[in-house]
C-alpha positions in Angstrom: 72.5 35.0 -12.8 76.3 35.5 -14.0 79.3 35.5 -12.0 82.1 37.4 -12.8 85.4 36.8 -11.7 88.4 39.2 -12.5 92.3 38.7 -11.8 94.2 42.1 -11.5 97.9 41.8 -10.6 99.7 45.3 -9.7 103.0 46.4 -9.3 103.8 46.3 -5.6 104.4 50.3 -5.5 101.0 50.8 -6.9 99.1 48.4 -4.9 98.0 51.2 -2.3 96.9 53.8 -5.2 94.7 50.8 -6.3 93.0 50.4 -3.1 92.4 54.2 -2.7 90.7 54.4 -6.1 88.6 51.2 -5.4 87.5 52.9 -2.0 85.9 55.7 -3.8 84.0 53.5 -6.2 83.2 50.5 -4.7 79.7 51.1 -3.2 78.9 52.8 -6.5 80.1 49.2 -8.2 78.0 47.0 -6.0 75.1 49.1 -6.3 75.1 49.4 -9.8 72.0 48.3 -11.6 72.0 44.7 -12.2 74.6 44.2 -9.7 73.7 41.9 -6.9 77.0 42.2 -5.0 80.8 42.2 -5.1 83.9 41.3 -3.3 87.3 42.1 -3.9 89.7 39.3 -2.6 93.5 39.7 -2.1 95.9 36.5 -2.6 97.4 35.6 0.6 100.9 34.6 -1.1 101.0 37.2 -3.3 99.2 40.3 -2.0 99.9 42.3 -5.6 97.0 39.9 -7.0 93.5 40.9 -6.5 90.0 39.6 -7.7 86.7 41.0 -7.9 84.1 38.6 -7.5 80.6 39.8 -8.6 77.0 38.6 -9.2 75.1 40.0 -12.5 71.4 39.7 -13.1 73.1 38.4 -16.5 75.3 39.3 -19.4 73.3 42.5 -20.2 73.5 44.2 -16.9 77.3 43.2 -16.7 78.1 44.5 -20.2 76.0 47.9 -19.3 78.6 48.3 -16.5 81.5 47.6 -18.4 80.3 50.7 -21.0 79.4 52.9 -18.1 81.2 55.8 -17.1 81.8 54.7 -13.8 83.6 51.8 -15.1 85.6 54.0 -17.8 86.9 56.4 -15.0 87.9 53.9 -12.7 89.5 51.4 -15.2 91.8 54.4 -16.5 92.8 55.2 -12.8 94.0 51.4 -12.4 95.0 50.1 -15.6 98.5 51.7 -15.4 99.2 50.1 -12.2 98.8 46.7 -13.5 102.1 44.4 -13.7 100.2 41.8 -15.9 97.2 41.8 -18.3 93.8 41.4 -16.4 92.3 38.0 -16.8 88.3 37.7 -16.4 86.0 34.9 -16.7 82.3 34.8 -16.4 80.3 31.9 -15.2 76.7 30.4 -14.2 76.1 28.9 -10.5 75.8 25.5 -10.9 75.7 25.0 -7.1 75.5 27.6 -4.3 76.5 26.1 -0.7 76.9 29.8 0.3 73.0 30.0 -0.2 71.4 28.7 3.4 67.8 29.0 2.2 68.6 26.3 -0.5 67.7 22.7 0.6 71.1 20.9 1.6 71.1 17.1 1.3 73.6 15.0 2.8 
């Protein structure tokens, strides 16, 4: 499984517009083939910084989403709202303390 974290920094006057666009697309993204779930996080000290945190079956699934019409349409709407260039990181999970089905040894 692949974890993708994307940091987006918005112009303060554009933040509401981003959330409106995200509301329309969030369930489509989370149910995209190969996506195992997604969260949208907002920074406490700087609300203009939001991050998507998503799990993907593999890099192929993520790339299929990134080349999809769904992604292209959303990206075209939100890209002009950025105040900084987005940053993105892909990871594999080394340890998952959120998974209560996993044995935890103390």
